[in-house]
C-alpha positions as CSV (number, residue, x, y, z in Angstrom):
1,M,88.4,-42.7,59.8
2,K,88.3,-46.3,58.4
3,N,85.0,-48.1,58.3
4,A,83.3,-45.5,60.5
5,D,80.0,-45.4,58.6
6,K,79.1,-49.0,59.0
7,N,79.6,-48.7,62.8
8,I,77.6,-45.6,63.4
9,D,73.9,-46.6,63.3
10,T,74.0,-50.0,65.0
11,L,76.3,-51.2,67.8
12,S,77.2,-54.8,68.5
13,G,74.2,-56.8,69.5
14,G,71.7,-54.7,67.6
15,V,71.7,-51.7,70.0
16,S,71.2,-48.5,68.1
17,R,73.4,-45.5,68.8
18,K,70.4,-43.4,69.7
19,D,69.1,-46.1,72.1
20,F,72.4,-46.3,73.8
21,L,72.4,-42.6,74.4
22,K,68.9,-42.8,75.8
23,T,69.8,-45.8,78.0
24,S,72.9,-44.1,79.3
25,G,71.1,-40.9,80.2
26,L,73.3,-38.9,77.8
27,G,72.2,-36.3,75.4
28,I,71.4,-37.2,71.8
29,A,74.2,-34.8,70.7
30,S,76.8,-37.0,72.5
31,L,79.7,-38.5,70.7
32,F,81.1,-42.0,70.8
33,L,84.6,-43.3,71.0
34,G,86.1,-46.6,72.0
35,I,83.0,-48.5,73.1
36,Y,84.4,-51.7,74.5
37,F,82.5,-54.9,73.7
38,P,83.4,-57.4,76.4
39,A,82.4,-60.5,74.3
40,S,85.0,-59.7,71.7
41,G,87.5,-57.6,73.6
42,Q,87.3,-55.1,70.7
43,I,87.7,-51.3,71.0
44,V,85.8,-49.6,68.1
45,N,85.8,-46.0,67.1
46,M,82.2,-44.8,66.6
47,L,82.2,-41.0,65.9
48,S,79.8,-39.8,63.2
49,A,81.1,-37.1,60.9
50,N,77.7,-35.5,61.0
51,E,77.6,-35.1,64.8
52,E,77.4,-31.7,66.4
53,E,80.9,-31.5,67.8
54,E,80.9,-28.5,69.9
55,T,78.0,-29.4,72.2
56,G,76.9,-32.3,74.2
57,N,78.6,-35.0,76.2
58,I,81.3,-37.3,74.9
59,P,81.5,-40.8,76.2
60,L,85.0,-42.1,75.6
61,N,83.7,-45.6,76.3
62,A,80.9,-47.2,78.1
63,W,82.5,-46.5,81.5
64,I,83.9,-43.0,80.9
65,H,82.0,-39.9,79.9
66,I,83.5,-36.4,79.7
67,D,81.5,-33.3,78.8
68,T,83.0,-30.3,77.1
69,N,83.2,-28.4,80.4
70,G,85.5,-31.0,81.7
71,K,83.0,-32.8,84.0
72,V,84.0,-36.5,84.2
73,T,81.4,-39.2,84.9
74,L,82.4,-42.8,85.5
75,F,79.9,-45.6,85.3
76,D,79.7,-48.5,87.7
77,H,78.4,-51.5,85.7
78,R,77.7,-53.6,88.8
79,A,75.3,-53.5,91.8
80,E,76.5,-51.7,94.9
81,M,75.2,-53.6,98.0
82,G,78.0,-52.6,100.5
83,Q,80.8,-54.6,98.9
84,G,82.3,-51.5,97.3
85,S,81.9,-51.7,93.5
86,Y,80.6,-48.1,93.4
87,H,84.0,-47.0,94.7
88,S,86.3,-49.7,93.4
89,V,85.4,-49.6,89.7
90,P,85.9,-45.8,89.6
91,Q,89.1,-46.2,91.6
92,I,90.5,-48.5,88.9
93,I,89.4,-46.1,86.1
94,A,90.7,-43.0,87.8
95,E,94.1,-44.5,88.2
96,E,94.8,-44.9,84.5
97,L,92.7,-42.0,83.4
98,E,94.5,-39.7,85.7
99,V,91.5,-38.0,87.3
100,D,90.8,-37.1,91.0
101,L,88.2,-39.3,92.6
102,N,86.9,-36.3,94.6
103,A,86.3,-34.3,91.4
104,I,84.2,-36.9,89.5
105,Q,80.7,-38.1,89.4
106,V,79.8,-41.8,89.6
107,S,76.6,-43.2,88.2
108,F,75.2,-46.7,87.9
109,A,75.3,-48.0,84.4
110,P,72.1,-49.2,82.8
111,G,71.5,-52.9,82.3
112,N,73.0,-53.5,78.9
113,R,74.9,-56.7,78.3
114,T,76.0,-55.6,74.8
115,L,78.1,-52.8,76.3
116,Y,79.1,-54.1,79.6
117,G,79.0,-57.9,79.3
118,G,77.6,-59.8,82.3
119,Q,76.4,-57.4,84.9
120,T,75.4,-60.0,87.5
121,T,77.0,-59.0,90.8
122,G,77.8,-62.4,92.4
123,G,80.6,-64.8,92.7
124,S,82.8,-62.0,93.9
125,S,83.3,-61.3,90.2
126,T,83.2,-57.5,89.8
127,I,86.9,-56.7,90.0
128,R,88.3,-60.1,89.0
129,G,86.2,-60.1,85.9
130,S,86.7,-56.5,84.8
131,Y,89.9,-55.0,86.1
132,K,92.1,-55.7,83.2
133,K,89.7,-54.3,80.6
134,L,89.0,-51.3,82.8
135,L,92.7,-50.5,83.1
136,K,93.1,-50.8,79.4
137,L,90.1,-48.7,78.6
138,S,91.1,-45.9,81.0
139,A,94.7,-45.9,79.7
140,T,93.5,-45.8,76.2
141,A,91.3,-42.8,76.9
142,R,94.2,-41.0,78.6
143,I,96.6,-41.6,75.7
144,M,94.0,-40.3,73.2
145,L,93.5,-37.1,75.3
146,I,97.3,-36.6,75.4
147,Q,97.4,-37.1,71.6
148,A,94.8,-34.5,71.1
149,A,96.6,-32.0,73.2
150,A,99.9,-32.7,71.5
151,A,98.3,-32.2,68.1
152,Q,96.8,-28.9,69.3
153,W,100.2,-27.6,70.6
154,N,102.1,-29.2,67.7
155,V,104.5,-31.0,70.0
156,P,105.5,-34.6,70.5
157,T,103.3,-36.7,72.8
158,T,106.4,-37.7,74.7
159,E,106.6,-34.1,76.0
160,C,103.1,-34.3,77.5
161,Y,101.5,-36.1,80.5
162,A,98.1,-36.2,82.2
163,A,97.3,-35.4,85.8
164,S,94.1,-34.4,87.6
165,G,91.9,-34.3,84.6
166,T,94.3,-32.1,82.5
167,V,97.1,-32.7,80.0
168,I,100.3,-30.8,80.7
169,H,103.1,-29.9,78.3
170,K,106.2,-30.4,80.4
171,P,108.6,-27.9,78.6
172,S,106.2,-25.0,78.5
173,G,103.8,-25.8,81.4
174,N,100.8,-25.3,79.1
175,K,97.6,-27.1,80.3
176,L,94.4,-28.1,78.7
177,N,91.6,-29.8,80.7
178,Y,89.9,-32.9,79.4
179,G,86.8,-31.0,78.5
180,Q,88.8,-28.9,76.1
181,L,90.3,-31.9,74.4
182,V,87.5,-34.5,74.4
183,V,86.0,-33.5,71.0
184,A,89.3,-33.8,69.2
185,A,90.2,-36.9,71.1
186,S,86.9,-38.5,70.1
187,K,88.0,-38.3,66.4
188,L,91.2,-40.3,66.9
189,E,91.7,-44.0,66.2
190,P,92.1,-45.8,69.5
191,P,95.8,-46.9,69.9
192,K,96.7,-50.5,70.4
193,D,99.0,-52.2,72.9
194,I,98.7,-49.5,75.5
195,P,101.3,-49.9,78.3
196,L,99.8,-50.0,81.7
197,K,101.3,-48.6,84.9
198,P,103.4,-50.9,86.9
199,V,102.0,-51.6,90.4
200,A,104.8,-49.6,92.0
201,D,103.6,-46.5,90.2
202,Y,100.0,-46.7,91.4
203,K,98.7,-43.5,93.1
204,L,95.2,-44.7,93.9
205,I,95.1,-48.5,93.5
206,R,96.2,-50.5,96.5
207,K,95.8,-47.4,98.6
208,P,93.2,-47.1,101.4
209,V,91.2,-44.3,99.6
210,K,88.1,-43.3,101.5
211,R,84.9,-44.6,99.8
212,I,83.1,-42.1,97.7
213,D,79.7,-43.6,98.6
214,T,80.1,-43.2,102.4
215,P,79.0,-39.5,102.5
216,L,75.9,-40.4,100.4
217,K,74.9,-43.2,102.8
218,T,75.5,-41.0,105.9
219,N,73.8,-37.8,104.7
220,G,70.7,-39.7,103.3
221,S,71.3,-38.8,99.6
222,A,72.0,-42.3,98.5
223,V,68.9,-43.7,96.7
224,F,68.1,-47.3,97.7
225,G,65.3,-49.3,96.1
226,L,62.8,-48.3,98.8
227,D,63.7,-44.6,98.4
228,K,63.0,-44.5,94.6
229,R,59.9,-42.7,93.4
230,I,58.6,-42.0,89.9
231,P,55.6,-39.9,88.7
232,G,52.2,-41.6,89.0
233,M,53.6,-44.5,91.0
234,L,51.3,-46.7,93.2
235,Y,52.3,-49.2,95.8
236,A,51.6,-52.9,96.1
237,T,52.1,-55.9,98.3
238,V,51.4,-59.5,97.4
239,L,49.9,-62.2,99.6
240,R,51.6,-65.5,98.8
241,N,51.0,-69.0,99.9
242,P,52.7,-69.6,103.3
243,R,54.0,-72.9,102.1
244,M,55.5,-71.1,99.1
245,R,54.1,-73.2,96.3
246,G,50.3,-73.5,96.8
247,T,47.6,-72.3,94.5
248,I,44.5,-70.1,95.4
249,S,41.2,-72.0,95.9
250,T,39.1,-68.9,96.8
251,Y,39.7,-65.5,98.2
252,D,37.5,-62.7,99.6
253,A,38.8,-59.1,99.1
254,S,35.7,-57.3,100.3
255,A,37.3,-56.1,103.5
256,T,40.5,-55.2,101.7
257,L,38.7,-53.0,99.2
258,K,37.2,-51.0,102.1
259,T,40.7,-50.3,103.5
260,P,41.5,-46.6,103.0
261,G,43.9,-46.1,100.2
262,V,43.4,-49.4,98.5
263,K,42.8,-49.1,94.8
264,K,42.7,-52.5,93.3
265,V,43.0,-56.2,94.2
266,F,43.8,-59.0,91.7
267,K,45.4,-62.4,91.4
268,V,48.9,-62.7,90.0
269,R,50.6,-65.8,88.6
270,M,54.3,-66.1,87.8
271,K,56.9,-68.6,86.9
272,V,60.2,-68.8,88.9
273,F,62.8,-71.4,88.2
274,N,60.4,-73.7,86.4
275,T,57.8,-73.4,89.3
276,W,54.6,-71.5,89.1
277,R,53.5,-69.4,92.0
278,E,50.2,-67.6,92.7
279,G,49.4,-64.7,94.9
280,I,47.0,-61.8,95.4
281,A,48.2,-58.3,94.7
282,V,46.9,-55.4,96.8
283,V,47.5,-52.0,95.1
284,A,47.2,-48.8,97.1
285,D,48.3,-45.2,97.4
286,S,50.9,-46.1,100.1
287,T,52.9,-49.1,101.2
288,W,51.2,-49.0,104.6
289,A,47.7,-49.0,103.1
290,A,48.7,-51.9,100.8
291,I,50.0,-53.9,103.8
292,K,46.8,-53.2,105.8
293,G,44.7,-54.3,102.9
294,K,46.7,-57.5,102.4
295,N,46.2,-58.3,106.1
296,A,42.4,-58.0,105.6
297,L,42.3,-60.6,102.8
298,K,40.6,-64.0,103.4
299,V,42.2,-66.8,101.3
300,T,41.8,-70.5,101.0
301,W,44.9,-72.1,99.7
302,D,45.3,-75.5,97.9
303,D,48.7,-76.8,98.9
304,S,47.9,-80.5,98.7
305,H,50.0,-81.2,95.6
306,F,53.4,-81.0,97.2
307,E,55.2,-82.2,100.3
308,H,55.0,-80.3,103.6
309,V,58.5,-80.6,104.9
310,N,59.8,-80.8,108.5
311,T,63.4,-80.1,109.4
312,A,64.0,-83.3,111.4
313,D,62.7,-85.3,108.5
314,I,65.0,-83.5,106.0
315,Y,68.2,-84.4,107.8
316,K,67.0,-88.0,108.6
317,R,66.4,-88.6,104.9
318,Q,69.8,-87.0,104.0
319,R,71.6,-89.4,106.4
320,E,69.7,-92.4,105.0
321,L,70.7,-91.4,101.5
322,L,74.3,-90.9,102.4
323,S,74.4,-94.4,103.9
324,S,72.9,-96.0,100.9
325,R,73.9,-94.0,97.7
326,E,77.2,-93.3,96.0
327,G,75.7,-90.2,94.2
328,L,76.8,-88.3,91.1
329,V,80.6,-88.4,91.1
330,F,82.0,-85.0,90.3
331,Q,85.7,-85.6,90.9
332,T,87.6,-88.8,91.3
333,Q,91.2,-90.0,91.2
334,G,92.6,-93.3,92.3
335,D,90.3,-95.7,94.2
336,A,89.0,-94.0,97.3
337,T,86.2,-96.5,97.9
338,G,88.5,-99.5,97.6
339,T,91.2,-98.0,99.8
340,I,88.7,-97.1,102.5
341,A,87.2,-100.6,102.3
342,S,90.6,-102.2,102.9
343,A,91.3,-99.6,105.7
344,A,95.1,-100.0,105.8
345,G,95.4,-97.3,108.4
346,T,93.2,-95.2,110.7
347,H,89.7,-95.0,109.2
348,L,87.3,-92.1,109.9
349,D,83.6,-92.0,108.9
350,V,81.6,-89.0,110.1
351,V,78.7,-86.9,109.1
352,Y,78.4,-83.1,109.3
353,E,75.2,-81.1,109.0
354,T,74.7,-77.5,108.0
355,P,71.3,-75.6,108.2
356,Y,69.1,-73.7,105.8
357,Q,69.7,-70.0,106.1
358,S,67.9,-66.9,105.0
359,H,69.6,-63.9,103.4
360,Y,68.0,-61.4,105.7
361,A,69.3,-58.3,103.9
362,M,68.7,-55.1,105.9
363,E,66.6,-53.7,103.0
364,P,63.7,-56.0,102.3
365,V,63.0,-57.1,98.7
366,N,61.3,-54.4,96.6
367,C,61.1,-53.3,93.0
368,I,59.4,-50.7,90.7
369,A,58.1,-51.6,87.3
370,E,56.4,-49.6,84.6
371,W,54.8,-51.6,81.8
372,K,54.2,-49.3,78.8
373,T,51.7,-49.5,76.0
374,D,54.4,-50.3,73.4
375,N,55.4,-53.5,75.3
376,T,58.5,-52.0,76.8
377,V,59.1,-52.3,80.5
378,E,61.2,-50.1,82.8
379,I,62.5,-51.5,86.1
380,W,64.1,-49.6,89.0
381,G,65.3,-51.3,92.1
382,P,68.0,-53.1,94.2
383,I,68.9,-55.7,91.6
384,Q,72.0,-57.9,91.5
385,S,71.5,-59.2,87.9
386,P,70.0,-56.9,85.3
387,E,70.4,-59.5,82.5
388,M,68.7,-62.3,84.4
389,V,65.7,-60.0,85.1
390,Q,65.6,-59.0,81.4
391,D,65.7,-62.7,80.3
392,A,63.0,-63.8,82.8
393,I,60.5,-61.1,81.7
394,A,61.4,-61.5,78.1
395,A,60.9,-65.3,78.1
396,E,57.5,-65.3,79.8
397,F,56.0,-62.3,77.9
398,G,57.5,-63.0,74.5
399,I,59.3,-59.7,74.1
400,P,62.9,-59.0,73.3
401,W,65.2,-58.4,76.3
402,Q,66.1,-55.1,74.7
403,N,62.6,-53.9,75.5
404,I,63.3,-54.2,79.2
405,K,65.3,-51.3,80.7
406,V,66.8,-52.0,84.1
407,N,67.9,-49.2,86.3
408,L,70.0,-50.0,89.4
409,T,69.7,-48.3,92.8
410,F,71.8,-48.9,95.8
411,L,71.1,-52.2,97.6
412,G,70.7,-52.4,101.3
413,G,72.4,-55.8,101.3
414,G,72.0,-58.6,98.8
415,F,74.0,-61.7,99.6
416,G,72.7,-63.5,96.5
417,R,69.0,-63.0,97.2
418,K,68.7,-60.0,95.0
419,A,70.1,-61.9,92.0
420,F,66.8,-63.9,92.0
421,M,64.3,-62.8,89.3
422,D,61.1,-63.3,91.2
423,Y,60.5,-59.8,92.7
424,P,61.2,-57.8,89.5
425,F,59.2,-60.3,87.5
426,E,56.4,-59.9,90.0
427,A,56.5,-56.1,89.8
428,A,56.3,-56.3,86.0
429,V,53.3,-58.6,86.3
430,V,51.5,-56.3,88.7
431,S,52.3,-53.2,86.5
432,K,51.0,-54.8,83.4
433,E,47.8,-55.7,85.0
434,L,47.5,-52.3,86.7
435,G,48.4,-50.4,83.6
436,G,50.8,-48.0,85.3
437,P,54.0,-47.8,87.4
438,V,54.0,-49.6,90.8
439,Q,56.4,-50.4,93.6
440,V,56.0,-53.9,95.0
441,V,57.4,-54.2,98.5
442,W,57.9,-57.4,100.5
443,T,57.6,-57.2,104.2
444,R,60.3,-58.7,106.4
445,E,57.9,-61.6,107.1
446,D,57.5,-62.1,103.4
447,D,61.2,-62.2,102.9
448,A,61.7,-64.6,105.8
449,T,59.0,-67.1,105.0
450,Q,59.0,-67.2,101.2
451,G,62.7,-67.9,100.5
452,P,64.8,-68.6,98.6
453,Y,67.2,-70.0,101.1
454,R,70.7,-71.4,101.4
455,P,70.1,-75.1,101.3
456,G,70.7,-77.3,104.3
457,I,73.2,-80.0,103.5
458,S,74.6,-83.1,105.2
459,Y,78.1,-84.5,104.4
460,R,79.4,-87.9,104.8
461,C,83.2,-87.7,105.0
462,E,85.3,-90.9,105.0
463,G,89.1,-90.9,105.1
464,V,92.1,-93.1,105.8
465,V,95.3,-91.9,107.3
466,A,98.4,-94.0,106.8
467,D,102.1,-93.1,107.5
468,D,100.9,-89.8,108.9
469,K,99.3,-88.8,105.6
470,I,95.9,-88.9,104.0
471,S,95.8,-91.9,101.7
472,A,92.2,-91.8,100.8
473,L,89.4,-89.2,101.1
474,K,85.8,-89.7,100.1
475,V,83.1,-87.0,100.5
476,R,79.5,-87.2,99.6
477,L,77.1,-84.3,100.2
478,C,73.3,-84.5,100.2
479,G,71.2,-81.4,99.9
480,Q,69.3,-79.4,97.4
481,N,71.5,-78.5,94.5
482,I,70.9,-75.0,93.2
483,G,72.0,-76.0,89.7
484,H,69.5,-78.8,89.7
485,F,66.8,-76.5,91.1
486,S,67.0,-74.2,88.2
487,S,67.5,-76.9,85.5
488,T,65.4,-79.7,84.1
489,D,68.5,-81.9,83.7
490,R,69.3,-83.2,87.2
491,S,71.4,-86.2,86.2
492,K,74.7,-84.5,86.1
493,P,77.0,-83.4,88.9
494,N,78.3,-79.9,89.0
495,G,81.1,-77.9,90.6
496,S,79.0,-76.9,93.6
497,V,80.2,-80.1,95.5
498,S,83.9,-79.0,95.4
499,E,83.5,-75.3,96.1
500,G,85.7,-74.3,99.1
501,F,88.0,-77.4,98.7
502,L,91.6,-76.3,98.0
503,K,92.7,-77.6,94.6
504,P,96.3,-78.4,95.7
505,Y,94.9,-81.2,98.0
506,T,94.3,-83.1,94.7
507,K,98.0,-83.2,94.2
508,S,98.8,-85.0,97.5
509,I,95.8,-87.2,98.1
510,Q,96.2,-90.2,95.9
511,H,92.7,-91.6,96.3
512,L,89.9,-89.0,96.2
513,T,86.2,-89.0,95.4
514,I,83.7,-86.1,95.7
515,A,80.1,-86.8,94.9
516,D,76.6,-85.3,95.1
517,V,73.7,-87.4,96.3
518,P,70.6,-85.9,94.7
519,F,68.0,-84.6,97.1
520,E,64.9,-82.7,96.2
521,L,62.3,-80.7,98.2
522,P,59.6,-78.1,97.4
523,V,61.8,-75.5,99.1
524,P,63.2,-72.7,96.9
525,V,67.0,-72.4,97.3
526,L,69.5,-70.0,96.0
527,W,73.0,-68.6,96.3
528,W,74.0,-67.3,99.7
529,R,77.2,-65.4,100.4
530,S,80.0,-67.7,99.1
531,V,77.4,-70.2,97.9
532,Y,78.3,-73.8,98.5
533,A,81.7,-72.9,100.0
534,S,79.9,-71.6,103.1
535,T,78.8,-75.2,103.9
536,N,81.4,-77.2,102.1
537,G,84.1,-75.4,103.9
538,F,82.8,-76.4,107.2
539,A,82.7,-80.1,106.3
540,Y,86.0,-80.3,104.4
541,E,88.1,-78.3,106.8
542,S,86.6,-79.8,109.9
543,F,87.4,-83.3,108.5
544,I,90.9,-82.3,107.5
545,D,91.4,-81.3,111.1
546,E,90.1,-84.6,112.3
547,L,92.4,-86.5,110.0
548,A,95.3,-84.4,111.3
549,I,94.5,-85.3,114.9
550,A,94.2,-89.0,113.9
551,A,97.6,-88.8,112.3
552,G,99.1,-87.2,115.4
553,K,100.1,-84.1,113.5
554,D,99.9,-80.4,114.0
555,P,96.8,-79.2,112.1
556,L,98.5,-76.4,110.3
557,A,101.6,-78.4,109.5
558,F,99.4,-81.2,108.3
559,R,97.7,-78.9,105.9
560,R,101.0,-77.5,104.6
561,E,102.2,-81.1,103.9
562,H,99.0,-81.8,101.9
563,L,98.9,-78.5,100.0
564,P,102.0,-78.5,97.6
565,D,101.6,-75.0,96.3
566,E,104.0,-72.1,96.8
567,R,101.3,-69.4,97.2
568,V,99.4,-71.5,99.7
569,H,102.7,-72.1,101.6
570,K,103.3,-68.4,101.8
571,L,99.8,-67.8,103.1
572,I,100.2,-70.6,105.7
573,D,103.6,-69.2,106.9
574,K,102.1,-65.7,107.2
575,L,99.1,-67.1,109.1
576,A,101.3,-68.9,111.5
577,E,103.4,-65.7,112.0
578,I,100.6,-63.3,112.8
579,S,98.6,-65.7,115.0
580,G,101.7,-66.9,116.9
581,W,100.7,-70.4,116.0
582,Q,104.0,-72.0,116.8
583,N,104.0,-70.6,120.3
584,R,100.4,-71.3,121.3
585,G,100.8,-74.3,123.6
586,A,98.7,-77.4,123.8
587,K,94.9,-77.3,124.1
588,Q,94.8,-73.5,124.3
589,G,91.8,-73.1,122.0
590,Y,93.3,-72.5,118.6
591,G,91.6,-73.6,115.4
592,V,92.6,-73.2,111.8
593,A,90.9,-73.6,108.4
594,I,91.9,-72.7,104.9
595,T,89.4,-72.5,102.0
596,E,89.4,-71.4,98.4
597,C,86.5,-69.5,96.8
598,F,86.2,-67.5,93.6
599,G,89.9,-67.4,92.9
600,T,90.9,-66.4,96.4
601,T,92.4,-68.4,99.2
602,V,91.8,-67.4,102.8
603,G,93.3,-68.9,105.9
604,Q,91.9,-68.1,109.4
605,V,92.9,-68.9,112.9
606,V,90.3,-68.5,115.7
607,K,91.3,-68.4,119.4
608,V,88.6,-69.3,122.0
609,S,88.7,-69.6,125.8
610,G,86.4,-70.7,128.6
611,N,83.7,-68.3,129.6
612,A,83.3,-67.5,133.3
613,T,79.6,-68.1,133.0
614,G,80.0,-71.3,131.0
615,G,80.7,-72.2,127.4
616,V,83.3,-70.5,125.4
617,K,84.0,-67.1,124.0
618,I,85.9,-66.0,120.9
619,D,89.1,-64.0,121.8
620,Q,90.6,-63.3,118.5
621,V,90.4,-64.1,114.7
622,W,93.5,-63.8,112.5
623,V,92.9,-63.7,108.7
624,V,95.2,-64.0,105.8
625,M,93.8,-63.4,102.3
626,D,95.5,-64.1,99.0
627,C,93.3,-62.4,96.4
628,G,96.1,-61.5,94.0
629,W,95.8,-58.1,92.4
630,Y,93.6,-55.8,94.5
631,V,92.2,-52.3,94.6
632,N,91.5,-51.0,98.1
633,P,92.8,-52.6,101.3
634,D,90.2,-50.8,103.5
635,I,87.4,-52.3,101.5
636,I,89.0,-55.7,101.7
637,H,89.3,-55.3,105.5
638,A,85.6,-54.4,105.7
639,Q,84.5,-57.3,103.6
640,I,86.5,-59.8,105.6
641,E,85.1,-58.4,108.9
642,G,81.6,-58.5,107.4
643,S,82.1,-62.1,106.2
644,I,83.2,-63.2,109.7
645,I,80.2,-61.6,111.5
646,M,77.9,-63.3,108.9
647,G,79.7,-66.6,109.4
648,L,79.5,-66.2,113.1
649,G,75.7,-65.9,112.9
650,A,75.3,-68.8,110.6
651,A,77.6,-71.0,112.8
652,T,76.3,-70.2,116.2
653,M,73.0,-68.2,116.2
654,H,70.4,-68.6,113.4
655,E,68.9,-71.1,111.0
656,I,65.7,-71.6,109.0
657,T,63.6,-74.5,110.2
658,F,60.3,-76.0,108.8
659,T,57.3,-77.4,110.5
660,D,54.5,-78.9,108.3
661,G,55.8,-77.0,105.3
662,L,55.8,-73.6,107.1
663,V,58.9,-71.6,108.0
664,D,59.2,-71.2,111.7
665,Q,61.3,-67.9,111.7
666,K,59.4,-64.7,110.8
667,N,61.6,-61.8,111.7
668,F,64.7,-60.7,113.6
669,Y,63.1,-61.6,117.0
670,D,63.4,-65.3,116.2
671,Y,66.2,-65.2,113.6
672,K,68.8,-63.8,115.8
673,I,71.7,-62.1,114.1
674,P,75.0,-61.1,115.7
675,R,75.1,-57.7,117.4
676,I,78.1,-55.4,117.7
677,M,79.1,-56.8,121.1
678,D,79.3,-60.3,119.5
679,M,82.1,-59.2,117.1
680,P,85.5,-60.5,118.0
681,P,88.7,-58.7,117.4
682,V,89.9,-59.4,113.8
683,Q,93.5,-59.0,112.5
684,V,93.8,-59.0,108.7
685,H,96.8,-59.5,106.4
686,I,96.5,-59.2,102.6
687,M,99.2,-61.1,100.7
688,D,100.9,-58.7,98.3
689,N,101.5,-60.0,94.8
690,E,100.6,-59.3,91.2
691,E,98.7,-62.6,90.5
692,N,95.3,-62.4,88.7
693,A,92.7,-60.8,90.9
694,G,90.4,-63.1,92.9
695,G,87.2,-62.3,94.7
696,V,87.0,-60.3,98.0
697,G,83.3,-60.0,99.0
698,E,82.7,-63.7,99.8
699,P,85.8,-65.8,100.3
700,A,86.5,-64.9,103.9
701,L,83.2,-66.4,105.1
702,P,83.8,-70.2,104.5
703,P,86.9,-70.8,106.7
704,F,85.4,-69.1,109.8
705,A,83.0,-71.9,110.9
706,P,85.5,-74.8,110.7
707,A,88.2,-72.7,112.3
708,L,85.9,-71.9,115.2
709,A,84.8,-75.5,115.5
710,N,88.4,-76.7,115.4
711,A,89.3,-74.2,118.1
712,V,86.4,-75.5,120.3
713,Y,87.8,-79.0,119.9
714,D,91.3,-77.8,120.7
715,L,90.1,-76.3,124.0
716,T,87.4,-78.8,125.0
717,G,88.0,-82.0,123.1
718,K,84.4,-81.8,121.8
719,R,83.8,-82.1,118.0
720,I,81.3,-79.8,116.5
721,R,79.7,-81.6,113.5
722,K,76.3,-79.9,113.4
723,L,75.6,-76.2,112.8
724,P,74.4,-73.9,114.4
725,F,75.8,-74.7,117.8
726,D,75.5,-72.6,121.0
727,L,78.8,-71.2,122.2
728,N,77.3,-70.9,125.7
729,A,76.5,-74.6,125.8
730,V,79.8,-76.1,124.7
């Protein structure tokens, strides 16, 4: 085997072969073949001539592991928080590898960027960022197993095929399972230019295969972060400043230390997104004892060095800035400002407001950390971004990221919150001080009042309609920019301002400007499902609707005219077809919106009607999604329905508000989320094509709020420009 020796001891990125085996949970006798390094796209053969070949487990690559008994383990390299990666990644691999999903084992991959590339679960990136290489890796492994069988039988490979974890010789009917072939296959050079199955030949992909994690979640065997236990583990909670950024002046832990079960109390300090936070950790032999001990603490906080915000003041200041500042221009073409100033047509100038929102995942934030004497750290928990956790801990403690092992559990929801590094970092700080393993648990009230939040944003939208078309569009948004919050350079615009805005609009609108008016507050903000598209979409697609009405045009036809793109036209035609748009009649409560998010375009039509008790009710939602290549239609349906219910809550029920720097909402009793009876009927259609895969978990959320608001206008003539609004008060 060419150049094998130089590849044996150290893998790309400096990870030793032995360390990889430890990290993966495989035996030291395991053999390598075809480890895929995402940064280079290279497949490298790594079998050592000195390995014990007849024992152990053989990973055919970082995602596929087959032992000599034929047991197949597939690794999910991303977090599973309900969106389906634990099933979808194996479904892709199983298709080309030719194994049965009900006969395999699935495990979470360890946090290792060298082997898996980026493992952050966000931006609906799991499938769209990995599917091509996963198909190639799986097909490569299958071909090598077939080659090994053909060599053993001394027959051409063209006479052999793979099915259900076995290789079969067609003329003779002889069979060998993968376990009988994996040692020989691991010695082969990976073939190049592997042909992949055409979509028409898929047996698993694009089929509504039942999720393999559903039984685990219904029989209680799925291990979430809060379920995880390790030997010698203690439990901790942390009391933090109720205004999120204050420091500790004094504290009295005497009553806390008398609480049964409490072991230790100490101050913790940590840096998150360039901001230092302080708190008091209470360590005990149970979570309940730690919570009781925390409640007994007496603390004097110093929060005099930052602004104490109030919600009404936030939006007042945003409106003032939008009326006086041009902002940081992210995108411009033509002369929108000049065209609007000359106003050679109907001129609209309106402001939309969207609220701060909490993530409110069903599983509160939690994490286990064990800081060891050799300055290595092991983390367990519901984590969306292993590499961000590694980098945060490494940077502050001055250790290599390779010293930090991150183990993923199931997540009871994430929505972007669990991609933040604060809670694993906090657990590492507590463990280091304690000198042993500890699980740090946030209460629901901690999660609600400490953030981070989706930022509240105001939008000033100006437009001119001439000759029944948009001649100029100018949008300025004002709110906390997540990119600026995490960076010291706040002088540059970024793509957050245009998320959700359909790119084909730029082909038809001659004069266009999109800008960000900087706005800063001492409130931690972070990604929330669909990120800025969740708020941008409301402003953009509500305003497009207003422009359509000003032009005297049908709102859906108006969008079609301004979106010169064949794929978008097909989506619009399908949306009109399934919703009966052309036959709806005037002022019947139909609203439409179309947004783009993470490579996927989604159109929605919402139908509302008058409620007998006052207000309006939602009768039906129609959804068309064009996500390109996809895996499992059932998972897509579930993600769309979940996005709509989350969008419904954000549009009509809940928000985060501030009074004197304190968050007003503490728990589900005052942050109302939709219940099952609030869910409207939803009809979903997935566009069938072979374009590059887009995201699925987030893109269906942004169009819901504007489609609903536009439907309310169609029925009542009342424009909704501020969220949330009360359906019963319209």
